[in-house]
C-alpha positions in Angstrom: 45.0 81.8 68.4 48.8 82.1 68.1 50.6 79.5 66.0 52.9 78.6 69.0 49.8 77.4 71.0 48.6 75.3 68.0 52.1 73.8 67.5 52.5 72.9 71.1 49.2 70.9 71.1 49.9 69.2 67.8 53.7 68.5 68.2 53.1 64.9 69.3 50.9 64.4 66.2 52.8 66.2 63.4 50.7 64.5 60.6 47.1 65.5 61.0 43.9 66.0 59.0 41.2 68.6 59.2 38.9 66.4 61.3 41.6 65.9 63.9 42.3 69.6 64.1 38.6 70.3 64.7 38.5 67.6 67.4 41.5 69.1 69.3 40.3 72.7 68.9 36.6 72.1 69.1 36.1 75.5 70.7 37.8 77.4 67.9 35.1 78.1 65.3 37.6 79.4 62.6 40.4 77.0 63.2 40.5 75.7 59.6 40.7 79.3 58.4 43.7 79.8 60.5 45.2 76.5 59.3 44.9 77.8 55.7 46.6 81.0 56.8 49.5 79.1 58.4 50.0 77.1 55.3 50.5 80.3 53.3 52.9 81.6 56.0 54.9 78.3 55.6 54.2 77.2 59.2 52.3 74.1 57.9 52.8 72.0 54.9 49.7 70.9 52.9 50.2 67.3 51.8 46.9 67.1 50.0 43.4 68.6 50.6 42.7 68.3 54.3 46.0 66.7 55.3 48.8 68.7 56.9 52.3 68.5 58.5 54.0 70.8 60.9 56.9 72.4 59.0 59.1 72.3 62.0 58.7 68.5 62.0 59.2 67.9 58.3 62.7 66.5 58.6 61.7 64.0 61.3 58.7 62.5 59.4 59.2 59.1 57.8 57.2 59.0 54.5 56.0 55.5 55.4 53.9 57.1 58.1 52.3 59.3 55.5 51.3 56.6 53.0 48.3 55.4 54.9 47.2 58.9 55.8 47.3 60.2 52.2 44.9 57.6 50.9 42.9 55.4 53.1 42.2 52.6 53.4 45.6 51.3 52.2 48.6 49.5 53.3 52.2 49.5 51.9 52.9 46.5 49.7 54.3 45.5 46.3 57.8 46.6 45.5 58.2 48.8 48.6 57.2 46.1 51.0 59.3 43.5 49.1 62.4 45.7 49.6 61.4 46.4 53.2 61.3 42.8 54.0 64.6 42.1 52.2 63.1 40.1 49.4 64.4 42.4 46.5 67.4 44.6 46.7 66.3 47.5 44.6 64.9 50.5 46.5 61.8 51.7 44.8 61.5 55.4 44.0 57.9 55.3 44.9 56.0 54.3 48.1 53.8 51.6 46.7 50.5 50.6 48.4 47.4 48.8 47.6 43.9 50.0 48.3 40.3 48.9 48.0 39.5 52.2 46.4 40.3 53.3 42.9 43.9 53.5 41.8 45.6 56.8 42.7 48.9 58.6 42.6 50.2 61.5 44.7 53.5 63.5 44.7 54.5 65.9 47.5 57.6 67.1 49.4 58.0 63.6 50.9 58.1 61.6 47.7 55.9 59.7 45.3 53.0 57.6 46.5 51.1 55.1 44.4 48.0 53.1 45.3 46.9 50.1 43.2 43.3 48.9 43.5 42.6 45.3 44.7 39.2 43.7 45.4 37.9 44.5 48.9 37.9 40.7 49.8 41.7 40.7 49.1 42.3 43.7 51.4 44.1 41.7 54.2 47.5 40.3 55.1 49.1 43.4 56.5 50.5 44.2 60.0 50.9 47.5 62.0 54.4 48.9 62.6 54.9 51.6 65.2 57.2 54.6 64.8 57.0 56.9 67.8 53.3 57.7 68.4 52.2 56.8 64.9 51.5 53.4 63.2 51.6 52.4 59.6 50.4 49.2 57.9 52.6 47.2 55.7 52.0 43.8 54.0 53.6 40.6 55.3 56.2 39.2 53.0 53.8 36.6 51.7 51.0 39.0 51.0 53.4 41.5 49.4 54.6 39.0 46.8 51.0 37.8 46.3 49.8 41.4 45.7 52.6 41.9 43.3 51.9 38.7 41.4 48.2 39.5 41.3 48.6 43.0 39.9 51.3 42.0 37.4 50.3 38.4 36.5 49.8 39.2 32.8 53.4 40.2 32.3 55.0 37.7 34.7 56.5 34.4 33.5 56.5 31.2 35.7 60.2 30.5 35.1 63.2 30.6 37.4 65.0 33.0 35.0 62.3 35.7 35.6 62.7 35.5 39.4 66.5 35.6 39.0 66.2 38.7 36.8 63.9 40.3 39.4 66.7 39.5 41.9 64.4 37.7 44.4 66.5 36.9 47.5 67.3 33.2 47.1 67.8 32.8 50.9 64.5 34.5 52.0 62.2 31.9 53.5 58.5 32.5 52.7 56.0 30.8 54.9 54.5 28.1 52.7 51.4 28.0 54.9 50.8 31.8 54.6 51.4 31.6 50.9 48.8 28.9 50.5 46.3 30.8 52.7 46.6 33.9 50.6 46.7 32.0 47.3 43.2 30.6 48.2 41.9 34.2 48.4 42.9 34.9 44.8 41.7 31.6 43.5 43.6 32.0 40.2 45.4 29.2 38.4 48.1 31.4 36.9 48.8 33.0 40.3 49.2 29.4 41.7 51.7 28.5 38.9 53.7 31.7 39.5 53.9 31.0 43.3 55.0 27.4 42.6 57.7 28.6 40.2 58.9 31.2 42.8 59.3 28.5 45.5 60.9 26.2 43.0 63.4 28.9 42.0 64.4 29.6 45.6 64.8 25.9 46.4 67.0 25.2 43.4 69.0 28.4 43.8 70.3 27.5 47.3 
């Protein structure tokens, strides 16, 4: 098979894994051998074992689309999602996600990707966002802040000065109903106090 033929069939799905390649080219017995050859030639970029990107599409790929493909199941959350929703101003240097699997970290041409482990029963509160033909999952504002508090609760302080130093957007309106719903999932008194202090800070800062 010529690479041009492969590229034409995959151009609408520039991020793909080995299983997807075999599904599209089911009649090509040595397709993965050819994929490895095209990686060496520079026609394809290998993101990690079994995950590839068309080199010709590299500049058009949003790293947010890669996050869920690199390590699944996962969804974007924590600092990245907080910035995405306009809750904190600082743009993280890493695409931060949470996962029900073990904690992991990846670095590739598209950036740094970190995955923090949470309990399987906490793996919820995210929504799909579409970019072209591809979707990625990102935490809602309320779940993003709860994930952040949950994973950092031992170093967080339930005081307004902490949230001010973190530069939490004073004007952002969290859904109190959604916060209460997610807070019940965590069932942790310290998390409850931190959420309460966050809402108090926002109320008094306005």
